[in-house]
C-alpha positions in Angstrom: -84.2 -76.5 26.0 -80.9 -74.8 26.5 -77.5 -75.5 24.9 -76.5 -77.8 27.8 -79.4 -80.2 26.8 -78.2 -80.4 23.2 -74.5 -80.9 24.3 -75.7 -83.9 26.3 -77.9 -85.1 23.4 -75.7 -84.6 20.3 -77.9 -86.8 18.0 -80.9 -84.6 18.8 -78.8 -81.5 18.2 -77.8 -82.8 14.7 -81.4 -83.6 13.9 -82.5 -80.1 14.9 -79.8 -78.5 12.7 -80.9 -80.7 9.8 -84.6 -79.8 10.3 -83.6 -76.1 10.3 -81.4 -76.4 7.2 -83.9 -78.3 5.1 -86.9 -76.3 6.3 -85.2 -73.0 5.8 -83.9 -73.8 2.3 -86.1 -76.3 0.4 -89.1 -75.7 2.7 -89.2 -72.0 1.6 -89.6 -73.2 -2.0 -92.8 -75.1 -1.2 -94.4 -73.2 1.6 -95.5 -69.5 1.5 -93.5 -66.8 3.3 -96.5 -66.1 5.6 -95.9 -69.5 7.3 -92.4 -68.5 8.5 -93.7 -65.5 10.3 -95.6 -67.7 12.8 -94.5 -68.3 16.4 -93.3 -71.8 15.4 -90.2 -70.5 13.6 -88.6 -68.4 16.3 -85.2 -70.0 16.3 -83.0 -72.9 15.3 -84.7 -75.4 17.6 -88.3 -74.3 17.0 -90.8 -77.1 16.2 -91.9 -75.4 12.9 -88.7 -76.5 11.2 -89.4 -80.1 12.0 -93.0 -79.8 10.8 -91.9 -78.2 7.5 -89.2 -80.9 6.9 -91.6 -83.7 7.6 -94.2 -82.0 5.4 -91.8 -81.9 2.6 -91.4 -85.7 2.8 -95.0 -86.6 3.4 -96.9 -83.9 1.5 -94.6 -83.2 -1.4 -92.9 -86.6 -2.0 -95.6 -89.0 -0.7 -98.6 -86.9 -1.7 -100.4 -87.1 1.7 -102.5 -84.0 2.3 -100.6 -82.5 -0.6 -103.1 -79.8 -1.3 -102.6 -78.1 2.0 -100.4 -75.0 1.8 -99.2 -75.6 5.4 -97.4 -78.6 6.9 -99.8 -81.4 8.0 -98.9 -84.6 9.7 -99.5 -87.7 7.6 -101.6 -89.1 10.4 -104.4 -86.5 9.8 -106.9 -86.2 7.1 -107.5 -82.7 5.7 -110.2 -82.6 3.0 -110.6 -79.5 0.9 -107.9 -77.4 2.6 -108.9 -74.3 0.7 -112.1 -74.2 2.8 -110.1 -74.1 6.1 -109.4 -70.7 7.6 -107.1 -70.3 10.6 -104.3 -68.0 12.0 -100.8 -69.1 10.9 -99.7 -69.2 14.6 -102.1 -72.2 15.0 -100.5 -74.7 12.6 -99.8 -76.8 15.7 -103.4 -78.0 15.3 -102.5 -79.8 12.2 -99.7 -81.8 13.8 -101.9 -84.0 16.0 -102.4 -87.5 14.8 -105.9 -88.9 14.1 -107.8 -85.7 13.5 -110.1 -85.3 10.5 -111.0 -81.9 8.9 -113.7 -82.6 6.5 -114.1 -79.2 4.8 -116.7 -79.7 2.1 -118.0 -76.5 3.6 -116.0 -73.8 5.3 -114.2 -74.4 8.6 -113.1 -71.3 10.5 -110.8 -71.8 13.5 -110.3 -68.8 15.7 -106.8 -67.6 16.8 -105.4 -69.3 19.9 -107.7 -72.4 19.6 -106.2 -75.7 20.5 -107.5 -79.0 18.9 -106.5 -82.3 20.5 -105.9 -85.7 18.9 -108.6 -87.7 17.1 -111.0 -84.7 16.7 -113.4 -84.7 13.8 -114.7 -81.5 12.4 -117.4 -82.3 9.8 -119.2 -79.9 7.4 -121.4 -82.4 5.5 -123.1 -85.7 6.3 -124.4 -88.3 3.9 -127.7 -87.8 2.3 -130.1 -89.8 4.4 -132.2 -90.9 1.3 -129.1 -91.9 -0.8 -126.0 -92.7 1.2 -123.9 -92.5 -1.9 -124.4 -88.7 -1.9 -123.3 -86.0 0.4 -125.9 -83.7 2.1 -125.5 -80.0 1.6 -122.4 -78.7 3.4 -122.8 -76.3 6.3 -120.0 -74.2 7.7 -118.4 -74.8 11.1 -117.0 -71.9 13.1 -114.9 -72.2 16.2 -114.2 -68.9 18.1 -110.9 -67.6 19.5 -109.2 -69.4 22.4 -111.3 -72.5 22.3 -110.1 -75.9 23.4 -111.5 -79.0 21.5 -110.8 -82.1 23.7 -109.6 -85.4 22.5 -112.0 -87.7 20.5 -114.6 -84.9 20.1 -116.8 -84.5 17.0 -118.1 -81.2 15.8 -121.0 -81.6 13.3 -122.2 -79.5 10.3 -123.5 -76.0 11.0 -122.0 -75.7 14.5 -120.8 -72.3 15.7 -118.8 -72.1 19.0 -118.2 -68.7 20.6 -114.9 -67.6 22.0 -113.4 -69.5 24.9 -115.6 -72.6 24.5 -114.1 -75.7 26.1 -115.3 -79.0 24.5 -114.9 -81.9 26.8 -113.1 -85.1 25.6 -115.4 -87.4 23.6 -118.2 -84.8 23.2 -120.5 -84.8 20.1 -121.3 -81.2 19.3 -124.6 -81.1 17.4 -125.7 -77.5 18.0 -124.2 -74.1 18.4 -123.0 -72.4 21.6 -122.4 -68.9 20.1 -122.1 -67.1 23.4 -118.9 -69.1 24.3 -117.2 -68.8 27.7 -118.4 -72.2 28.7 -117.5 -75.8 29.1 -119.6 -78.3 27.0 -119.5 -82.0 27.2 -121.5 -85.1 26.5 -123.5 -86.7 23.6 -125.1 -84.5 22.5 -123.0 -81.8 24.1 -124.6 -79.4 26.6 -123.2 -76.7 28.9 -121.9 -78.1 32.1 -120.2 -74.9 33.3 -120.1 -71.2 32.5 -116.8 -69.4 32.5 -116.4 -65.9 33.7 
């Protein structure tokens, strides 16, 4: 959006300046310098400033997802953020509402991967003999440049190779380590190979 857009929408322009000012001052106290090197902080109107400012309110003041070192929307659940590994350019994946990152085990998200709304990435189920207990956690690994469609669920122990496209609503119960495919369904299966 160019300068003309903001001249026509002065309230939005003021909001963007406030996001930048708060995110670039107070935000730098609470979030690590690495965060500000991502592609989401390229200028005054970049989305990263808004995410940091909203993160200050929701994570630092309200305590929602407070253990995450990066900004996370309050409409997402991030369990055990220390077990989540991702490239800093991909913090956009933590701004979508409804997603659940249950990281009792390790979750690795490859660079350039996009995760849609209402996605569940699960590393541990309940113990089938005693539902009050968790089963042993198994890591989930998602390759580079994958797309995880809306309302998908990725279950414990799954490994997705690079450029795996997960169709909306899929339940991924097994690994597709070769990648370069489209998977969909319940349980997910390959419906198309990508070249």
